[in-house]
C-alpha positions in Angstrom: 0.0 0.0 0.0 1.4 3.4 -1.0 0.1 6.9 -0.2 0.3 9.4 -3.0 -1.4 12.5 -4.3 -4.7 12.1 -6.1 -4.4 11.9 -9.9 -7.3 12.9 -12.2 -7.5 9.4 -13.6 -8.2 8.1 -10.0 -11.4 10.2 -9.6 -14.1 8.0 -11.4 -13.3 4.7 -9.6 -12.6 6.4 -6.3 -15.8 8.4 -6.4 -17.9 5.3 -7.1 -16.2 3.4 -4.2 -16.8 6.3 -1.8 -20.4 6.8 -2.9 -21.1 3.1 -2.0 -20.1 3.7 1.7 -23.0 3.9 4.1 -21.7 7.1 5.7 -21.6 9.0 2.4 -25.0 7.6 1.4 -26.5 8.9 4.6 -25.2 12.4 3.6 -26.6 12.0 0.1 -23.2 12.1 -1.6 -23.4 10.7 -5.1 -20.5 9.5 -7.2 -21.0 12.5 -9.6 -21.0 15.0 -6.7 -17.9 13.5 -5.1 -16.1 13.5 -8.5 -16.9 17.2 -9.1 -15.7 18.1 -5.6 -12.5 16.0 -6.0 -11.8 17.6 -9.4 -12.1 21.1 -8.0 -10.2 20.4 -4.7 -7.0 22.1 -5.9 -8.8 25.3 -6.8 -9.9 25.5 -3.2 -6.4 24.8 -1.8 -7.4 21.3 -0.7 -5.1 18.4 -0.8 -6.1 14.8 -1.5 -3.9 11.8 -0.7 -4.9 8.4 -1.8 -4.2 4.9 -0.7 -3.1 2.8 -3.7 -2.7 -1.0 -3.5 -3.0 -1.7 -7.2 -6.1 0.4 -7.3 -7.2 3.5 -5.3 -8.9 2.3 -2.2 -9.2 5.4 0.1 -8.4 9.0 0.7 -7.5 11.7 3.1 -8.9 15.0 1.9 -7.8 18.1 3.8 -6.4 21.6 4.1 -3.1 22.2 5.9 -4.0 25.7 7.3 -6.9 28.0 8.0 -9.1 25.8 10.3 -10.1 27.9 13.3 -7.2 30.2 12.6 -4.6 27.7 13.8 -4.5 24.5 11.9 -5.4 22.0 9.3 -8.8 20.4 8.7 -9.5 16.8 7.7 -12.5 17.1 5.4 -12.8 13.4 4.8 -10.9 10.2 5.6 -12.6 7.2 3.9 -11.5 3.7 2.9 -13.4 1.5 0.5 -15.2 -1.5 2.1 -12.8 -4.3 0.9 -9.8 -2.4 2.3 -11.2 -1.5 5.7 -9.7 -2.9 8.9 -6.3 -3.5 7.3 -4.4 -0.4 8.5 -5.4 1.8 5.6 -7.2 4.4 7.7 -4.2 4.7 10.0 -1.8 5.1 7.1 -3.9 7.9 5.6 -4.4 9.6 9.0 -0.6 9.5 9.6 0.0 11.0 6.2 -2.5 13.8 6.8 -1.0 14.6 10.2 2.5 14.8 8.7 1.3 17.1 5.9 -0.4 19.4 8.4 2.4 19.4 10.9 4.7 20.9 8.3 2.4 24.0 8.1 0.4 24.1 11.3 0.5 23.0 14.9 -3.1 21.9 15.3 -5.5 19.8 13.3 -9.3 19.5 13.4 -11.9 17.2 12.0 -15.6 16.5 12.4 -17.2 13.1 13.2 -20.9 12.3 12.9 -22.5 11.5 16.3 -23.6 8.1 15.1 -20.2 7.1 13.8 -19.0 5.5 17.0 -16.3 3.4 15.1 -14.7 6.6 13.8 -14.9 8.2 17.2 -13.0 5.3 18.7 -10.5 5.3 15.8 -9.6 9.0 16.3 -9.4 8.7 20.1 -7.0 5.8 19.7 -4.8 8.0 17.6 -4.6 10.9 20.2 -7.5 13.0 19.0 -9.8 14.7 21.6 -13.4 15.6 21.2 -13.6 19.3 22.0 -17.1 20.4 20.9 -20.4 19.6 19.2 -22.0 21.4 16.2 -25.7 20.5 16.6 -27.4 19.6 13.3 -24.7 21.3 11.2 -25.3 19.2 8.0 -28.2 16.9 8.7 -31.2 17.8 10.9 -30.9 14.6 12.9 -27.1 14.4 13.3 -24.7 16.4 15.4 -21.1 16.8 14.2 -18.5 16.2 16.9 -15.4 18.5 16.7 -12.1 16.7 17.3 -8.7 18.4 17.8 -5.1 17.2 18.0 -2.0 19.2 18.8 0.6 18.1 16.2 3.7 19.9 17.4 5.2 23.1 18.7 
């Protein structure tokens, strides 16, 4: 498994794999919408790293600065179903943290209140829940704000 920057050729297959995930389905994210957002990420100063093990199986989508005036923001960390639970998420998170640490001392992310597995994953990797954004995206879901000090 290698971590590398997203290439335009990765977008169709990666978008389809992500759209099949229950989390993204709950948020109404279609493959077409994901593809459009991925294609325009560079124009918004967003970085996308992908996990490639002979095919693109997951991503870390983020900014390195600007979040809450002090850090990077992990927009999405997602791994396609067949690749889950094999260390892919940890590798992507580590790559995100390294990229942000080069530019910022803090990192932030949001986790859905119902996504208990993700909450445990981030806690195991040193992230702390520091707030709640009630009904930020969906009317029946609170988004939990997580923070991690990366250095300095």
